[in-house]
C-alpha positions as CSV (number, residue, x, y, z in Angstrom):
1,M,-14.7,-12.0,4.3
2,I,-17.0,-14.6,5.9
3,F,-18.5,-15.5,2.6
4,F,-15.0,-16.0,1.1
5,L,-14.0,-18.3,4.0
6,V,-17.2,-20.3,3.9
7,L,-16.9,-20.7,0.1
8,S,-13.3,-21.9,0.3
9,I,-14.1,-24.4,3.0
10,F,-17.0,-25.7,1.0
11,M,-14.8,-26.2,-2.1
12,M,-12.1,-28.0,-0.2
13,G,-14.7,-30.3,1.4
14,C,-16.0,-31.7,-1.8
15,D,-14.5,-35.2,-1.4
16,S,-16.7,-37.5,-3.4
17,K,-15.9,-38.4,-7.0
18,H,-19.2,-36.9,-8.0
19,D,-18.5,-33.6,-6.3
20,K,-15.0,-33.5,-7.7
21,A,-16.4,-34.1,-11.2
22,E,-18.9,-31.3,-10.7
23,L,-16.3,-29.0,-9.4
24,T,-14.1,-29.6,-12.4
25,K,-17.1,-29.1,-14.7
26,N,-18.2,-25.9,-13.0
27,R,-14.7,-24.4,-12.7
28,A,-14.3,-22.9,-16.1
29,S,-10.6,-22.0,-15.6
30,E,-7.6,-21.8,-13.3
31,T,-4.5,-19.8,-14.5
32,K,-1.2,-18.5,-13.4
33,G,-1.6,-15.5,-15.6
34,S,0.7,-16.4,-18.5
35,T,-2.0,-17.4,-21.0
36,L,-5.4,-16.1,-20.3
37,N,-8.6,-16.8,-22.2
38,P,-11.0,-13.9,-23.0
39,E,-13.1,-14.4,-19.8
40,E,-9.9,-14.4,-17.6
41,E,-8.6,-11.3,-19.4
42,E,-11.9,-9.6,-18.6
43,I,-11.4,-10.4,-14.9
44,K,-7.8,-9.3,-15.0
45,D,-8.8,-6.0,-16.6
46,A,-11.4,-5.4,-13.9
47,I,-8.8,-6.0,-11.2
48,E,-6.2,-3.7,-12.8
49,K,-8.8,-1.0,-13.1
50,L,-9.6,-1.5,-9.4
51,L,-6.0,-1.3,-8.4
52,I,-5.5,1.9,-10.5
53,A,-8.6,3.5,-8.9
54,A,-7.3,2.5,-5.5
55,G,-3.8,3.8,-6.1
56,N,-5.3,7.1,-7.4
57,Y,-7.8,7.2,-4.5
58,N,-10.5,7.6,-7.1
59,L,-13.4,7.0,-4.8
60,E,-16.2,7.4,-7.3
61,D,-14.7,4.7,-9.6
62,L,-14.1,2.4,-6.6
63,N,-17.7,2.7,-5.5
64,D,-18.9,1.8,-9.0
65,M,-16.8,-1.3,-9.1
66,V,-18.0,-3.0,-5.9
67,L,-21.2,-4.6,-4.9
68,E,-23.4,-3.3,-2.1
69,N,-22.1,-4.3,1.3
70,A,-18.7,-5.3,-0.1
71,N,-16.0,-5.6,2.5
72,L,-12.3,-5.3,2.8
73,G,-10.0,-7.5,4.9
74,I,-6.3,-6.6,5.6
75,S,-3.7,-8.7,7.5
76,S,-0.5,-6.8,8.1
77,F,2.8,-8.2,9.4
78,M,4.7,-5.6,11.4
79,D,7.2,-5.8,14.3
80,G,7.1,-9.6,14.2
81,D,3.3,-9.9,14.5
82,W,0.2,-10.0,12.4
83,S,-2.7,-7.6,12.9
84,N,-6.1,-7.8,11.2
85,T,-8.5,-5.1,10.0
86,V,-11.9,-5.8,8.5
87,L,-14.2,-3.0,7.3
88,T,-16.8,-2.3,4.7
89,I,-15.8,-0.5,1.5
90,D,-18.1,2.3,2.5
91,A,-16.2,2.7,5.7
92,Y,-12.9,2.7,3.8
93,I,-14.1,5.4,1.5
94,D,-15.3,7.5,4.4
95,N,-11.9,7.1,6.0
96,V,-10.0,8.2,2.9
97,K,-12.1,11.4,2.7
98,K,-10.8,12.5,6.1
99,R,-7.1,12.4,5.1
100,N,-4.7,13.6,2.4
101,P,-3.4,10.4,0.8
102,L,-0.4,10.0,-1.5
103,P,-0.6,8.1,-4.8
104,Y,0.7,4.6,-5.2
105,C,1.2,2.1,-8.0
106,E,0.4,-1.6,-7.5
107,I,1.9,-4.0,-10.0
108,V,0.7,-7.6,-10.1
109,S,3.3,-10.2,-11.0
110,D,1.1,-13.3,-11.0
111,Y,-2.6,-14.2,-11.3
112,N,-4.5,-17.4,-10.3
113,I,-8.1,-17.2,-11.5
114,I,-10.9,-19.7,-10.7
115,I,-14.3,-19.1,-12.5
116,S,-17.5,-20.9,-11.7
117,E,-20.4,-21.0,-14.1
118,G,-19.2,-17.7,-15.6
119,Q,-20.8,-15.9,-12.6
120,L,-18.4,-16.2,-9.7
121,A,-14.7,-15.7,-9.7
122,I,-12.0,-16.2,-7.0
123,V,-8.7,-14.6,-7.8
124,K,-5.3,-14.6,-6.1
125,A,-3.0,-11.9,-7.3
126,E,0.5,-11.4,-6.0
127,A,1.7,-7.8,-6.2
128,V,4.2,-5.1,-5.1
129,V,3.1,-1.7,-4.0
130,H,5.3,1.2,-5.1
131,R,5.3,4.9,-4.4
132,Y,7.4,7.2,-6.6
133,G,9.3,4.3,-8.1
134,I,10.2,2.7,-4.8
135,P,8.8,-0.7,-3.7
136,L,7.2,-0.5,-0.2
137,T,5.2,-3.7,0.4
138,R,4.6,-7.1,-1.0
139,E,0.9,-8.0,-1.0
140,I,-1.0,-11.2,-1.8
141,N,-4.5,-10.1,-2.8
142,H,-7.6,-12.3,-2.9
143,F,-10.7,-11.1,-4.7
144,T,-14.2,-12.6,-4.7
145,M,-16.1,-11.3,-7.7
146,L,-19.7,-11.7,-9.0
147,K,-21.0,-10.9,-12.4
148,E,-23.9,-8.3,-12.2
149,N,-25.6,-7.1,-15.4
150,G,-22.8,-8.4,-17.5
151,N,-20.0,-6.7,-15.5
152,W,-17.6,-8.2,-12.9
153,K,-18.0,-6.6,-9.5
154,F,-16.2,-7.1,-6.2
155,L,-17.8,-8.6,-3.2
156,N,-14.7,-9.1,-1.1
157,I,-11.1,-7.7,-1.3
158,S,-8.7,-9.3,1.2
159,F,-4.9,-9.2,1.3
160,T,-1.8,-9.7,3.3
161,V,0.8,-7.0,3.6
162,N,4.5,-7.5,4.2
163,Q,6.9,-4.6,4.4
164,I,9.9,-4.7,2.0
165,A,13.2,-4.4,3.7
166,K,14.8,-1.0,3.5
167,E,17.9,-2.2,1.8
168,K,15.7,-3.6,-1.0
169,R,13.7,-0.4,-1.5
170,L,15.6,0.6,-4.7
171,F,14.4,3.4,-7.0
172,D,13.2,2.2,-10.4
173,I,12.6,5.0,-12.9
174,A,10.4,2.8,-15.1
175,I,8.1,2.1,-12.2
176,F,8.3,5.8,-11.4
177,A,7.2,6.6,-14.9
178,R,4.3,4.1,-14.7
179,G,3.1,5.8,-11.5
180,Y,3.4,9.2,-13.0
181,A,1.3,8.3,-16.0
182,Q,-1.3,6.7,-13.7
183,A,-1.5,10.0,-11.7
184,W,-2.5,12.0,-14.7
185,G,-5.7,9.9,-14.8
186,S,-6.3,10.3,-11.1
187,K,-8.7,13.3,-11.1
188,R,-6.3,14.6,-8.4
189,P,-4.0,17.2,-9.9
190,E,-1.9,17.4,-6.8
191,F,-0.9,13.8,-7.4
192,V,0.8,14.8,-10.6
193,A,2.6,17.7,-8.8
194,S,3.8,15.4,-6.1
195,Y,6.1,13.7,-8.6
196,F,8.1,16.9,-8.8
197,T,10.5,18.5,-6.4
198,E,9.1,21.4,-4.4
199,D,10.8,23.9,-6.8
200,G,10.3,21.7,-9.9
201,T,9.1,23.1,-13.2
202,L,6.9,21.8,-16.0
203,Q,6.8,23.4,-19.4
204,V,4.3,22.2,-22.1
205,N,5.5,23.0,-25.7
206,D,6.3,26.7,-25.9
207,G,4.1,27.7,-23.0
208,D,5.3,29.5,-19.9
209,P,6.9,27.1,-17.4
210,A,4.9,26.2,-14.3
211,N,7.2,26.7,-11.4
212,G,6.6,24.8,-8.1
213,R,4.0,22.3,-7.2
214,E,1.1,24.7,-6.9
215,A,1.6,25.9,-10.4
216,I,2.1,22.4,-11.7
217,T,-1.2,21.4,-10.0
218,K,-3.0,24.1,-11.9
219,V,-1.6,22.8,-15.2
220,A,-2.7,19.3,-14.5
221,Q,-6.1,20.6,-13.3
222,G,-6.7,22.3,-16.7
223,F,-6.3,19.0,-18.5
224,M,-8.3,17.0,-16.0
225,T,-11.2,19.6,-16.2
226,D,-11.3,19.5,-20.0
227,L,-10.7,15.7,-20.2
228,P,-12.4,14.1,-17.2
229,D,-11.9,10.5,-18.3
230,M,-8.3,11.0,-19.3
231,I,-6.0,8.0,-19.3
232,V,-2.2,8.5,-19.9
233,R,-0.4,5.4,-21.0
234,F,3.3,5.0,-20.3
235,D,5.0,4.0,-23.6
236,S,8.7,4.0,-23.1
237,L,11.8,5.7,-21.5
238,V,14.6,6.9,-23.8
239,P,17.9,7.9,-22.1
240,K,19.3,11.2,-23.4
241,T,22.5,13.2,-22.6
242,K,20.3,15.9,-20.9
243,G,18.0,13.6,-19.1
244,T,15.4,10.9,-19.8
245,E,12.6,11.1,-22.3
246,F,9.2,9.8,-20.9
247,H,7.1,8.9,-23.9
248,W,3.3,8.7,-23.4
249,T,-0.1,8.4,-25.1
250,L,-3.1,10.3,-23.9
251,M,-6.7,9.0,-24.6
252,A,-9.7,11.0,-23.4
253,T,-13.0,12.6,-24.2
254,N,-13.4,16.4,-24.3
255,S,-16.5,16.2,-22.0
256,G,-15.6,19.0,-19.6
257,P,-17.4,22.3,-19.3
258,G,-18.0,23.6,-22.8
259,G,-16.4,20.6,-24.3
260,T,-17.2,19.2,-27.8
261,G,-17.7,15.6,-26.6
262,N,-15.1,14.5,-29.1
263,K,-12.5,11.8,-28.4
264,V,-8.8,12.6,-28.5
265,K,-5.7,10.4,-28.8
266,V,-2.3,11.9,-29.0
267,S,1.2,10.9,-28.1
268,G,4.1,13.0,-26.9
269,Y,7.0,13.0,-24.5
270,E,8.6,14.9,-21.5
271,L,12.3,15.4,-21.2
272,W,13.0,14.9,-17.5
273,E,15.9,16.2,-15.4
274,M,15.7,14.3,-12.1
275,G,16.5,15.9,-8.7
276,D,18.7,14.5,-6.0
277,N,15.6,13.0,-4.2
278,E,14.5,10.9,-7.3
279,L,11.7,13.4,-8.1
280,I,11.4,15.4,-11.3
281,K,13.3,18.7,-11.1
282,K,12.5,19.9,-14.6
283,S,10.2,18.6,-17.3
284,Q,10.0,19.9,-20.8
285,G,6.9,18.5,-22.5
286,F,6.2,18.2,-26.2
287,F,3.1,17.0,-28.1
288,P,1.5,17.9,-31.5
289,A,-0.7,20.8,-30.4
290,E,-2.2,21.2,-33.9
291,A,-3.4,17.6,-34.1
292,Y,-4.7,17.8,-30.5
293,N,-6.7,20.9,-31.2
294,R,-8.1,19.5,-34.4
295,Q,-9.2,16.3,-32.6
296,L,-10.9,18.5,-29.9
297,E,-12.9,20.2,-32.6
298,F,-13.6,17.4,-35.0
299,G,-12.7,14.1,-33.3
300,I,-10.0,11.5,-34.0
301,D,-11.1,10.6,-37.5
302,H,-10.4,14.1,-38.9
C-alpha cells in the first residue's frame, strides 16, 4: 500500500517538460479496456485469473500469483462512514482457512492500465461482486503488478467497497450461470452444491440422480479429483418450456490419481428447473460420454 502511494505521488510530481517526456516515453500504454494490445491483454488475463481464484477461495492459486510480502488494502463504506483494513496476503489466506466462505463472482466493467518499461503495471478496474446471480457490492480495484521471470505478479491489491442498495439487488440468471461455471473450477465441490436448493437434484446423462447438497458435492468431487485443473466455461443460456438450458464447455487434464495425463475438452448442457429462492431445484445434465471417455484414454486428437 505504501509503495503504491509513494509511486503515485512521484508520478504526479513530475512537473518538468523533461520528466513529462520521460513519463510519456516510459508509460507504454493507458487504456479504458475497449481496445487492448497484447501486453495489456496479458495483464487483464492475470487480473481475471486472480479474481476467479479469489471468488473460488483457491488459496494455492492466489499464493502463486502474488509476490512475497504482497499486501491487501480495503476501504469499505458502511453506515455512512469509511473503515480501512490493511493486511498481508499471507494474513488474508490464514484468515480464510479459519472460516467457511461462500463463492462469489466479480465482474470487471472497465480497465485502466498503465505499464512502465514492460516491468511495472498500475491498473484500475471497476467491478461488481455478485453472489448467486445477485449484485452485492461495487468495487474499484487498484493493482500494482511487477513482472517476475516473465510473469505478471501482484505486489499490492487495494480496493474500495460500496454496498449496492437492496432495491437494486436483482437476480440475473446469466450472472448466476457464470458463477456456477466458475464454481466447477474451484476445487471446492461444496461450492457447486451451494448453487442448488437444500433438496435439489443433479443427474448426469443416464446416471442416478444425486439428491441433496451432500450427494451433489460428491458428484462434483469426483470430477474435481479426476480433473484437478478443470475449467468450465459458460457458453450460453437457452430458454425452454421446461426450464433453462445452461450450455458449457469443460477443459481439463486427466491428472488425478490413476489418470492418463491426457487433456479433455467437451461441451454439454444442463436443463435447469429453478426453485423459488433463485437456486437450482433440478438439473438434468447431458454431455457426450463416449467422446469424453475416448479423450480420457487417448487425448483430444483421437
